[in-house]
Every structure is written in structure tokens, then in C-alpha cells.
N, C-alpha and C positions, 0 to 999 in steps of 0.2 A: 792463386790468390789474385792475379791481375784480372782474370775473367770475372771474378766475384765483384771486385771493385768497379770494373767497367759496367757490370750489370746494375750495381747499386746507383752509380752515377746516372745511368740511363733511366732508372726508375724515378730519379729526382728531376732530371733535366727535362724529360719529355712532358710530364705533367706541368712543370713550371712554364715551359715554352707554350704549352696549350693555354694556360691561364693568362699569360701575357698577350698571346694572340687574341684570346677572347675579349680581354679588356680593350685592346686596340680596336677591335671590330666594334665593340660597344661605343667607344668614344667617337669612332668614325661615323657611326649611325646617328649619334646625338648631334654631331657637327653638321651632318647632311640635313637633318630635320630642321635645325636652326636656320641653315642656309635657305632651305625651301620656304620656311615661314617668312624669312626676311624678303625673299623675292616676291612671294605672294603679297606681302604688305606693301612693298614698293609698287607693284603693279596696281594694287587697290588705290593707293594714294595718287598715282598718275591718272587713273580713271576718274577719281573724285575731282581732281584738278580740272579735267576736261568738262565734267558735269557742271562744276561751279562756273567756269568761263561761259559756257553756253547759257546757263540759267541767268547769270548777271547780264549778259548781252540781251537776252529776251526781255528781262525786266526793264533794262534801260530803254529799249525800243517801245515798250508798251506801257507798263504801269507808271514808271517814272515820268514819262512824257505826259501822260494823262494827269498825274498829280500836279505837274507844273502848269498845265493848261488850265485846270480847274482853279488853282490858286492864283493864276495870272502873275506868277513870279518866275524869274529866270533860274533861281536856285531853290532847292528843296530845304525845308526846315530840318532841324535836328531830329525832331520826332518823326518826320516823314522818312528821313534816312534810316532811322532805327526800325521803323515799320517795314521798309523795303528789305533791310538786312534780315529781319525775322521771316519775311515771306520767302526770300531766297534760301535761307537755311531750311525752312520747311519743304520747299520745292526740291532742293538737292537731296534731302533725306528721303523724300517720296520717290524720287527717280532712282536713287542708288539702291541696288538690291540688298536684301538682308545679309547675304553672303559677302558682298563687297564691303558692307559696313563692318561685319565681323572681322574680315581680313585686315581692314584698316585699323580697327581697334586693337588687334594683336600687336600693332606697331606703335600706336599712340595711346596715351592715357586719357586725352580729352578730345574726342572726335568732334564735338560741337565747336569747341574752341578753335580747332584746326580749320574746320570748314568756315567759321566766322572770319578768321584771318585771311583765308583764301578769297572770300567774298570781298573783303575790304581791299585786298591787293588787286583783284580783278577790276574793281570800281576805279581804283587809281589809274590802272592801265587804260581804262576807257576815257579817262580825263575828267572824271567827275564824281 
């Protein structure tokens, strides 16, 4: 009788343990995929930050100086600033690869808004 009971317990425990193990592996894989996606998104955002800083620096050295020279004013007007921001946004998106933009979009809901805020932040860091 003990051997039969032991056999029945084995028939229940082994499949149950296998099911629990399978669920644990599945959850582990999902966690790992999320972690990889997070890391890819973080790297994409870091790369975008670098592109924005370089782009804003280039525009500050060329286009913004030219606008100031042609208008003979020390500061840019509001419409000129808006124009430069749109130029910077277009340039950043042209430089950033489609894959980089997709990776960043997996992390953000509004890629253009994020880039725009980074442009404004970079301009403030340049002092202007």
C-alpha cells in the first residue's frame, strides 16, 4: 500500500514541479527581455543626448551666429529661436538611425518632445 501511495504522489509531484519550473523559466525569460529592452532604450537615449549636444553646438557656431550677424542684434528673436529648434530637431532625427529612434521610442512615448527638451537643455548649457 505504501508503494502505491508513493507512486501516486510521484505522479502528482513530478508534473507539478515541472509545471512550476516551466512557469519560473517563462517569467525569467520575460524579465530578461524587459531588462534587455530597458538597456537598449537607455543606450539609445544616451546616444540621442550626444547627438543633440553636438547638433546644438554646431548650430550655435554656424546658423545662430549668422542669424545674429544678419539681423545685427545680440540676441535672437523668439521666432528665430523656434526656427533653430526645428532645424536642430530635424538634424538630430536625420543623424539618428531608424533603429536608434525605434529603440528610444520603446522607452518613450514622445520622442520629438524628448529631443526638443534636450535641445532646450543643451542651449541653456551653452549659455544662450
